[in-house]
N, C-alpha and C positions, 0 to 999 in steps of 0.2 A: 490502622485502616489505610493511611496514606501509603505505607510500605506495600500493602497488598495491591493497591491501585498501580503502583510503580511496576510491580511484577506483571500484572495484567497488561498494562500498556506496552511493556517490552515484548511480551509474548506475541501480542496482536500486531505490533509493528513489524516483528520478524515474519509472522504469517503473511502480512501484507507484502513484504519484500519478496517472499517466495512466490506468492501469487503473481505479482507484477512481472517478475523476471521470467517466470514460466510462460505466462500469457504472451508477453512480447517476444520471447524466444520462438514460440510456436508461430506467432504472427509473421515475424521477419524471416524465419528459417535459419537463424543464427543467434548466438548468445547475445543478450542485451541486458546489461547491468542497469537496473532502474533505480538503484539507490541514490538518494540525494546526499547522503553522508558516506564516509569511508566504511562504516560498519554496515552489516547486513540487516538494516531496519529502514522502514519508511514511516517516520513519525506521524504523518497525517492519518495513517491507518490506525495507529495506536490511539490517537486522540479521538477519532470518530468512534471506534469500538468502545472506548472507555466512557464517552458521553452517552452512547446508546445503552450500555450496560447499566450505568447509574440511573438513567431515565426510566428504563423498563423494569428494573428491579426495585427501585425505591420510590419513584414518583408515579409511574403508571403500571402498577403490578397486574392490573386486570386488562392488559393490552391484548389486541387481536392481531393475527398475522397481517391483515390489511393495514392496521395502524403502524405496525413495524415497517412494512414495505414503504408506505408513503412517507414515514419519517426518514427512512434511509434515502429516498429519492430527494426530498426537499432539503433535509439536513446536509446531504453531501454537497448540494449546490451552495448553500450558505457557508459551508466550510471551505470548499475548493476555491470559490471566486476571490474572497479577500486574501487568502493565503497566496494564491497565484499572483495577485496584484502586488502584495508586499514583497514577494520574492523578486519580481521584475523591478520594482521600485528601488529596493535597497541592495539587492545582490546582483542586479543587472544580468539575470539569467532566467531560464525557464526550464522546469522539469517535466512539463507536459503541455501538449498543444492540441486542442480539439478543433482547430480552425478548418480542418478538412472533413470534420464529422458533421452529420446533419443536425439542424436545430441547435447550433452552438451560439454562445454569447461571448464575443471577443476572444474566442479560442480558449477560454478559461473553464467553461462548463458546457455540457451538451446533454441533450435528453437521453441518448442511448447509454452514455456513461452513468448518468443519474439512475436510470433503471437498473443498470448493473449493480450499483451501490445499494439500491433497494433490495435486490436479491441477496446481496452480500449481508445486509442487515438481518434478513431472515435466517441465513446460515449461522451468523454469529449468535443471535438470540436463542435459536432453537437447537443448534448443534454444538457450537463451541462452548457457550456459557454454561450449559448444564454439566459439562465435563470439566472445563477449566476452572471455574469459580470454586466448586467443592474441593478440587485438588489443591488449590491455593489455600483454602480455609483449613485443610488438614495439615499443612506444613507447620513445623514447630516455629513459634514466634521468633526465636533467635535466628533461625535460618531465613525467615522472611525479611527481618530487619537487615541482616547481613547482605542478602542477595539484592534487596532494594537499594541499599547504599552503594553497592558495587555497580549496579545497573545505572544509577543516577550519575555516579562519577564518570563512568565510561561514556554515557550520553553527553555530558557536559564537555568532556575532552574531545569527543568526536565532533561536536558542533564547532568547537573552537578551531580544531585542525582543519575541518572541512571549510570553514569560513576563510581561514588563512589561505587554504589551497586555492580558493576562488580569487583571492587578491594577488597572490604570487605563487610561483611554482615551488614545490618541495620535492626535490629529486628522489629522496628516499621513499617518501610516501607514494609518489607517482610510480616508482619502480615496483613497489609491492603491489599496488593496484593493477598495474599493467601485467604483472606476472599472474595474478589471480584471474584477470580477464582472459589472458591467453589460455590458461588451463581450462577455464569454463567454456571458452570458445571451442577448444578441441573436444571436450566432453560432449557439449551440446551438438556439435557437428556430427560426431560419431553416433550419438543416440538417434538423431533425426535420420541419418542414413540407414540405420538399422530398422527404423520404423518409418520407412519411406511413405510419404503422403500424409503423415500425421499433421504436419504444419499446414498443409493444404486443406485438410479437413477443418482444422480450427479456423483458418482464414475464411473458408467458404461459409462456415456457420455464422461468423461475425458479419461477413459481407451480406449474408441473407437477412440477418436481423436489421442491419443498417438500411438495407433496401426497403424494408417495411416503412421507413420514414421518408422514402422518396428520393434518396440520394446515395450514390455509391461512395464510400469513404475514400476510395483511391482516385476519384476524379476531382 
């Protein structure tokens, strides 16, 4: 069971990374690597998705969409705030900042983002889980155990190297990361030029949603 949870966590952490990078690349009009680690995952997404999956499959099997949405909204705040605080306190850095968003608390959480996570909870519970969980269940147990062990080992190594990277520079890892970012910057720039206005449409949509709360996020 733990091995299956590890695979689920890794997949959803990767999905979160893809979502964050795509959203912010469209927002900024250029490639933006949102990962907090060297690897293409954002652990907080994996943790949140895993908690939600366990909650709604095992503890609250008779959930409603409204219950899922509100849990995503409230749960994301309870998850983001302490994690942000711990990152600031012990790593002396910050991976997200909502200080310019409406209805924020110390820049660590804000209502628009919480609503976004509520919508994400609906997508995870009603779109991803019905496909992903049966797929994992069908995998041979030997493959599950092997994959989970590899994912866990890579995650531990990634955390160690990423933490060391915050404390001191690592020329080799920095060179690899810079090369990847340059490649993705070139690709994202070419894609956005070919789909002119796509990033502006995304920005306008988010700006309009934020405007509903009485404040422009860019002011």
